[in-house]
N, C-alpha and C positions, 0 to 999 in steps of 0.2 A: 471827509474829502481829503485825499492825499495832497501833499505840497508839490508844486511844480519844481522842475529841476533848478530854475533860477532861485526860487524861494529857499530850496534846500541848500544851494550853494551859499546864499547870503547867511543863512543860519550857521552853516559850518564855519564861515569866515568870522562871524561874531564870536562863536565858541572858541575858535583858535586865538583870537585877540584877547579874550578873557583869560585863557590859560597862560598866555604870554605875560599879560600885565599883572595879574594877581593869581598865582597858582594856588595859594591857600584858599581863597574864596572859591575858586573853581572846584577844588577838592571837596570843600564843605557843601557846595550846592549839588554836586553830583552824588554825594552820599546821603543827602537828605531825601526822605520819602514823606508822603502825605501822612503816613501812619505813625511816624516817629513821635509826634507830639502826644497822641493818644496813649501810646505805649509808655512814654515817660510818665504821664499822669497816673497810669495804672500802677507803675512801680512806686511812686510816691504815696499813692493811696494805700497800697499794701503795707508800706512802712508806717503810715498813720494807723492802720488797723491793728498792727502788732503793738504799737505804742499805746493805743487805747485799751487793748486787751491786757497789756501789762499793768497799766494804771488801774484798771478795774480789779484785777486779781490782787494787786498789792494793797489797795486801799479798801477792799470790801469789808474786812474785819474792823477797820478803824473809823472810816468815814463813809457813810452811805452816799453823801452828796458827791464826793470825789469819785466814788465808784460809778455813780450815775453819769458823771461827766465823762468818764472813761467809756461807758456804754454809748453815749452820744457820739463820741469821737469814732468809735467802731462803726456805728450806724452810718455816720456821714461818709466815712472812708469806703464802706461797702457800697453805698449808693454811687460814689464817685467811680469805683471800679466797674460797676454795672453800666453806668452811662458811657464811660470811655470804651468798654468792651463792645458796646453796640456801635460806637463810632468806628472802632477798629474793624469789626466785621470779619467775615471769612476771607475777603481779599487781603486785608491787612495781615491776618495771621499767615496766609500763604506767602506774602511778601517777606515777613520776618523769618519764616522757616526756610527760605531760599538761602539764607546765610549758612555758613559752615556751622553745623550743630555743635561741634566741639569747641567753637570759639565763643565762649561766654562773654568775652570782652566785647564782641560785636553787638551782643544784645544789651549788655549792661553798661556799655560805654567803655572807653579806655582812658581813664584819668591820667595814667602814666604817660600816654602819648601826648595828651594835651599839655601836661606839665613840661615834658621835654621840648615841645614846640615853643611854649612860652619862654622857657629858659634859653632856648636857642635864639629866639628873637632878641632877648635882652643882651645876649653876648654880641650880636651883630651890631647893635646900636653904639 
């Protein structure tokens, strides 16, 4: 059910006041999607998978127990990727692919921008 003109006007006023009072929060809220959390979990699970694989390969000839721990880490990370990929779904992949494909910073985050914002805030105080 679409919003009435009055409701739409009220929402626009609230949005405008938010942009005026806290532009940083408004930018963060507007850039956040429902699928961002699942995609972040997938990235961390892939890091864990590679770490478990590395642990397993490095310790396989010296310690069977550590190699098995590496395998369990890999298994847990793979299950986490699968679970979050189901949460992400086709709509989430379409949402992520709408970004500029050449901009890997948009997909993997932009820590440099965040650092510049933090340093900029400290200089203002």
